[in-house]
Backbone as a ProteinNet text record, in pm:
[ID]
protein_1_A
[PRIMARY]
MKRAKQFRPAGAPTRQEQKRDADKWRGSAAERGYNRRWGKARLTHLDRYPLCRGCDAEGMIVAATIVDHVDPHHGEPDKFWDTDMWQSSCKWHHDSVKQRLEQMYTRGQATLSDLWLDSPLAVRIAKGMRCDEA
[TERTIARY]
-880.1	-799.1	-858.8	-863.4	-919.8	-821.5	-875	-791.9	-751.6	-626	-576.2	-642.7	-669.9	-730.6	-629.5	-675.8	-586.3	-557.9	-432.5	-391	-435.9	-490.7	-530	-486.9	-399.5	-353.9	-471	-455.2	-558.6	-587.3	-714.8	-753.8	-764	-711.7	-721.1	-864	-917.1	-1055.2	-1070.9	-1187.8	-1219.3	-1248.4	-1255.4	-1290.2	-1424.4	-1519.6	-1654	-1649.4	-1571.1	-1557.7	-1489	-1390	-1321	-1417.5	-1501.6	-1598.7	-1700.3	-1747.9	-1844.5	-1783.9	-1658.8	-1592.2	-1572.4	-1537.8	-1520.1	-1652.4	-1761.9	-1893.4	-1931.9	-1897.6	-1925.2	-1849.1	-1723.3	-1637.2	-1686.8	-1725.3	-1762.7	-1910	-1991.8	-2134	-2212.6	-2343	-2429.9	-2436.9	-2490.7	-2506.7	-2591	-2699.3	-2785.7	-2709.8	-2628	-2549	-2446.4	-2403.6	-2305.5	-2371.6	-2505	-2574.6	-2643.7	-2632.3	-2693.5	-2837.5	-2924.5	-3064.6	-3154.2	-3282.4	-3377.8	-3338.4	-3295.4	-3252.8	-3137.1	-3039.7	-2926.9	-2976.2	-3069.1	-3121.1	-3179.7	-3256.1	-3314.8	-3206.7	-3112.7	-3004.8	-2918.5	-2892.6	-2812.8	-2881	-3010.7	-3083.2	-3086.5	-3103.4	-3101.8	-2966.4	-2859.2	-2724.3	-2703.8	-2744.4	-2726.5	-2813.7	-2928.4	-3010.6	-2937.2	-2872.3	-2799	-2668.1	-2601.1	-2469.6	-2473.1	-2533.7	-2557.9	-2436.8	-2329.2	-2213.7	-2100.7	-2025	-1908.8	-1804.2	-1761.4	-1663.9	-1529.3	-1488.6	-1362.1	-1365.6	-1472.3	-1485.4	-1490.6	-1563.7	-1573.3	-1434.9	-1351.1	-1215.6	-1130.7	-1168.1	-1095.8	-1163	-1268.3	-1335.7	-1438.9	-1484.2	-1585.2	-1716.2	-1826.5	-1958.5	-2011.5	-2011.6	-2056.2	-2148.4	-2262.8	-2357.8	-2298.4	-2320.4	-2277.1	-2384.5	-2341.5	-2434.3	-2405.4	-2295	-2250.2	-2225.5	-2265.6	-2227.6	-2117.5	-2000.3	-1881.7	-1855.5	-1819	-1773.4	-1625.2	-1591.5	-1452.9	-1363.8	-1401.9	-1327.9	-1387.6	-1313.6	-1369.8	-1427.8	-1554.5	-1624.6	-1605.3	-1572.6	-1550	-1659.8	-1783.1	-1897.3	-1923.9	-1846	-1866.8	-1981.3	-2093.3	-2210	-2180	-2097	-2066.9	-2000.5	-1907.5	-1842	-1938.2	-2017.1	-2109.9	-2206.8	-2260.6	-2363.9	-2309.7	-2177.9	-2119.3	-2130.4	-2239.1	-2266.8	-2162	-2086.7	-1978.9	-1865	-1865.2	-1759.5	-1812.3	-1920.6	-1973.6	-1937.5	-1912.6	-1889.3	-1958.6	-2007.8	-2072.9	-1966.3	-1988.9	-1888.2	-1953.4	-1885.4	-1924.1	-1862.8	-1908.2	-1857.5	-1707.6	-1659.5	-1517.5	-1430.6	-1464	-1384.1	-1390.6	-1508.7	-1523.1	-1445.9	-1458.1	-1400.6	-1252.8	-1199.8	-1057.8	-978.1	-1006.3	-927.8	-942.2	-1066	-1087.2	-1025.2	-1032.4	-972.6	-821.4	-759.4	-614.4	-580.2	-659.5	-636.2	-647.7	-748.4	-766.3	-650.4	-597.3	-479.9	-361.6	-342.5	-232.8	-253.1	-376.6	-410.6	-379.1	-415.8	-390.6	-240.9	-161	-15.2	55	-22.7	37.4	97.4	59.9	113.6	20.7	-92.5	-189.1	-257	-304.9	-375.3	-525.8	-601.9	-748	-794.3	-732.8	-774.6	-744.3	-649.7	-620.5	-731.8	-819.3	-924.4	-1041	-1045.3	-1146	-1108.2	-1205.7	-1178.3	-1131.8	-1141.5	-1089.2	-956.8	-897.1	-766.6	-661.3	-552.1	-447.1	-396.5	-383	-336.8	-437.8	-566.3	-670.1	-672.6	-660.2	-661.2	-540.1	-423.9	-302.3	-318.2	-373.3	-394.5	-492.7	-602.5	-703.7	-643.6	-567.2	-506.4	-410	-333.1	-240.9	-313.7	-425	-501.8	-566.1	-613.1	-674.4	-569.1	-447.2	-338.9	-305.3	-309.5	-280.4	-384.8	-509.7	-617.9	-609.7	-549.4	-545.4	-449.8
1036.2	930.9	796.3	705.9	573.8	489.4	417.6	332.7	206.5	167.1	47.2	-76.7	-172.9	-297.9	-374.8	-429.1	-501	-640.4	-678.5	-810.5	-917.8	-1026	-1140.3	-1265.6	-1345.4	-1467.5	-1559	-1633.3	-1727.9	-1825.7	-1846.9	-1941.1	-1879.6	-1757.9	-1691.5	-1641.7	-1650.9	-1607.4	-1455.8	-1414.1	-1271.5	-1221.9	-1090.9	-1032.6	-1086.1	-1091.3	-1138.2	-1283.6	-1365.9	-1506.3	-1518	-1433.9	-1434.1	-1398.5	-1296	-1255.3	-1365.9	-1429.2	-1538.1	-1653.6	-1688.5	-1796.8	-1760.5	-1635.2	-1590.7	-1598.2	-1559.9	-1567.3	-1711.4	-1803.4	-1945.2	-1991.5	-1949.5	-1990.8	-1936.6	-1809.6	-1748.9	-1764	-1805.3	-1823.6	-1696.4	-1711.4	-1596.1	-1508.7	-1389.7	-1299.8	-1366.1	-1432.2	-1500.1	-1611.8	-1684.9	-1792.4	-1737.9	-1613.1	-1551.7	-1479.5	-1486.4	-1428.1	-1296.5	-1243.8	-1115.4	-1138.7	-1154.4	-1187.5	-1077.2	-1106.7	-1008	-962.5	-1055.4	-1019.5	-919.7	-946.6	-855.4	-718.9	-717.8	-591.7	-504	-565.2	-490.1	-441.6	-529.8	-493.2	-382.1	-389.5	-288.7	-151.9	-148	-20.9	35.7	-50.7	-6.4	54.8	-11.1	40.3	176.1	187.2	313.7	425.1	390.5	490.9	543.2	453.2	492.2	563.6	518.5	572.5	611.3	725.8	760.9	814.6	848.1	907.7	807.3	825.9	741.9	767.4	662	671.7	725.5	682.2	728.1	874.8	917.4	1058.7	1146.5	1101.8	1175.9	1195.2	1092.9	1101.9	1203.7	1231	1329.4	1466.5	1481.5	1609.5	1637.7	1533.5	1550.8	1486.7	1543.6	1488.5	1423.4	1290.1	1213.3	1102.3	1089.7	984.3	846.9	756.2	617.5	542.1	452.6	367.7	219.7	191.1	52.8	26.7	-90.5	-136.9	-239.7	-206.2	-289.4	-375.2	-499.8	-587.3	-556.6	-494.1	-456.4	-579.4	-683.9	-810.1	-897	-922.8	-1003.7	-1134.7	-1161	-1273.9	-1406.6	-1403.8	-1526.7	-1630.1	-1582.1	-1671.9	-1723.3	-1680	-1724.5	-1643.6	-1707.5	-1634.5	-1549.8	-1598.5	-1520.1	-1388.1	-1390.5	-1266.8	-1180.8	-1245.5	-1173.5	-1089.1	-1144.2	-1076.4	-1000.9	-986.8	-911.4	-761.7	-700.9	-560.2	-464.4	-506.8	-422.3	-409.2	-494.4	-492.3	-446.2	-368.2	-308.1	-160	-105.7	37.6	88.1	210.3	273.7	330.5	315.3	356.1	409.7	503	543.5	441.7	443.7	348.1	365.9	489.3	513	451.1	475.9	418	265.3	211	65.2	1.1	59.4	-3.3	25.6	125.8	156.6	140.2	223	220.7	86.7	40.7	-84.5	-203.1	-204.5	-315.9	-317.7	-201.1	-194.5	-238.1	-194.7	-236	-387.4	-446.8	-592.1	-667.2	-614.5	-677.1	-672.4	-558.7	-544.7	-638.2	-649.9	-737.8	-883.2	-923.6	-1060.4	-1089.7	-989.8	-1007.7	-987	-957.8	-935.4	-797.6	-702.7	-567	-470.4	-520	-437.3	-525.3	-461	-532.7	-518	-593.1	-583.3	-440.7	-375	-238.1	-139.9	-173	-87.6	-91.6	-193.3	-208.6	-111.9	-42.8	62.2	179.2	236.6	343	473.3	484.3	603.5	575.1	459.8	429.1	519.8	547.5	631	576.4	444.1	385.1	409.5	390.9	411.3	556.7	649.5	792.1	824.8	770.2	793.2	737.9	617.8	557.4	641.2	683	762.7	892.8	960.2	1086.6	1063.7	955.6	923	892.2	821.9	787.3	911.4	1001.9	1124.8	1210.3	1212.2	1288	1228.4	1094.7	1027.6	1060.9	1085.1	1114.8	1257.4	1346.1	1488.5	1516.2
-1615.7	-1671.9	-1631.5	-1726.4	-1702.4	-1621.3	-1524.9	-1439.8	-1516.4	-1502.7	-1569.6	-1511.3	-1597.3	-1553.1	-1468.5	-1357.3	-1267.6	-1322.9	-1316.9	-1364.1	-1265.8	-1320.1	-1237.7	-1312.1	-1250.2	-1317.2	-1353	-1460.7	-1503.4	-1390.7	-1364	-1258.7	-1120.4	-1103.6	-972.8	-953.4	-830.5	-807.5	-819.9	-866.5	-872.7	-731.4	-714.3	-583.7	-535.6	-627.6	-593.4	-545.9	-613	-572.3	-436.2	-411.7	-282.4	-170.3	-192.6	-90.8	-64.4	-172.2	-157.3	-76.5	-105.6	-33	114.1	140.5	279.3	354.4	289.3	352.8	383.6	295.1	321.7	445.4	455.2	566.1	700.4	703.5	831.8	865.8	772.5	799.6	774.5	767.1	742.6	867.5	851.1	965.5	1073.6	1034	1131.6	1202.9	1128.2	1189.5	1288.1	1266.8	1357	1474.4	1485.2	1599.6	1573.2	1453.1	1420.5	1376.1	1475.5	1451.7	1507.9	1524	1576	1717.2	1800.7	1937	1930.5	1842.6	1826.4	1777.9	1683.6	1631	1740.2	1829.9	1942	2038.2	2071.8	2164.7	2105.8	1976.9	1907.9	1916.1	1887.3	1893.1	2034.4	2133.9	2273.6	2307.6	2265.8	2293.1	2225.1	2098.9	2027.7	2085.5	2143.7	2213	2336.1	2408.5	2530.3	2498.4	2393.6	2356.1	2207.9	2176.7	2035.9	1959.3	2029.5	1961.9	1944.2	1837.8	1812.3	1920.4	1984.8	2093.3	2042.4	1923.6	1867.1	1829.2	1765	1727.4	1851.9	1953.9	2079.5	2140.7	2133.8	2189.4	2114.2	1989.3	1908.5	1911.5	1994.1	2007.1	1899.4	1831.3	1726.3	1771.2	1727.3	1757.9	1630.5	1631.2	1514.4	1562.9	1498	1535	1505.7	1598.1	1579.8	1502.5	1417	1342.2	1365	1432	1450.6	1597.9	1644.8	1778.3	1756.9	1806.3	1786.6	1909.1	1886.2	1994.4	2015.2	2127.7	2153.5	2145.3	2216.2	2215.3	2104.7	1997.2	1888.5	1941.7	1911.7	1974.7	1903.3	1775.2	1696.8	1719	1731.1	1744.7	1884.9	1983.1	2120.9	2182.4	2217.9	2269.7	2393.6	2485.1	2605.6	2570.1	2476.2	2432.9	2350.7	2266.7	2179.6	2261.9	2370.8	2449.1	2570	2583.8	2694.7	2664.1	2711.5	2678.3	2734.4	2834.3	2886.2	2785.5	2685.1	2584	2447.4	2449.8	2327.8	2327.1	2208.7	2195.1	2069.1	2078.5	1964	1871.7	1742.5	1645	1517.9	1454.9	1319.7	1223.1	1100.2	1001.6	979.4	972.7	947.1	1056.3	1182.5	1290.4	1289	1264.6	1264	1148.7	1030.2	911.5	891.4	958.8	939.1	1068.2	1166.6	1290.3	1362.2	1381.5	1456.4	1384.2	1251.7	1177.4	1196.6	1193.6	1215.5	1357.7	1455.7	1594.5	1610	1546.7	1557.5	1493.2	1383.1	1321.2	1417	1482	1578	1696.8	1742.7	1855.3	1820.1	1700.2	1654.1	1649	1611.9	1603.2	1737	1843	1974.4	1991.9	1905.9	1912.2	1985.1	2032.1	2105.6	2209.8	2315.1	2421.5	2401.4	2478.6	2470.8	2500.9	2597.5	2631.3	2517.9	2431.1	2315.4	2211	2217.7	2117.2	2136.7	2252	2271.1	2181.1	2113.3	2016.9	2080.3	2212.7	2279.8	2350.6	2325.4	2384.7	2320.6	2391.6	2332	2197.9	2187.5	2061.8	1949.9	1978	1876.5	1829.5	1923.2	1887.4	1800.2	1836.1	1758	1615.1	1604.5	1472.4	1391.1	1453.6	1382.7	1331.5	1414.9	1372.3	1256.7	1264.2	1155.3	1025.7	1036.4	916.6	856.6	941.2	890.6	819.5	873	808.9	672.7	663.8	536.9	431.2	474.7	380.7	327.8	406.1	368.6	254.2
[MASK]
++++++++++++++++++++++++++++++++++++++++++++++++++++++++++++++++++++++++++++++++++++++++++++++++++++++++++++++++++++++++++++++++++++++

């Protein structure tokens, strides 16, 4: 069955325009610190910690592809380069569980320690999300 076209009021920005505007606001990857130095540090971290921390907490063995900043750095170099606050993550945990945790953290519903993908809250959220997908 063909999906219905989504309604968009006249003058409202398209998804593509919204993404472009958001990228302008937050700066390019290089402007946010994701440069050659980051690339090397990221690979070193993934060599040391090759498995997704969230999947490991759930008893699954999944290769990590992302190095996540546990404490959102918002462009602050000290937070960005604090390797004690990095965790290895698969794309699913980073793009779903971690995003939900960060939203809760921003609203004061989670603590900094809850942002680790193996925290009890993160595991509970992941299990709930997996149940929703089934």
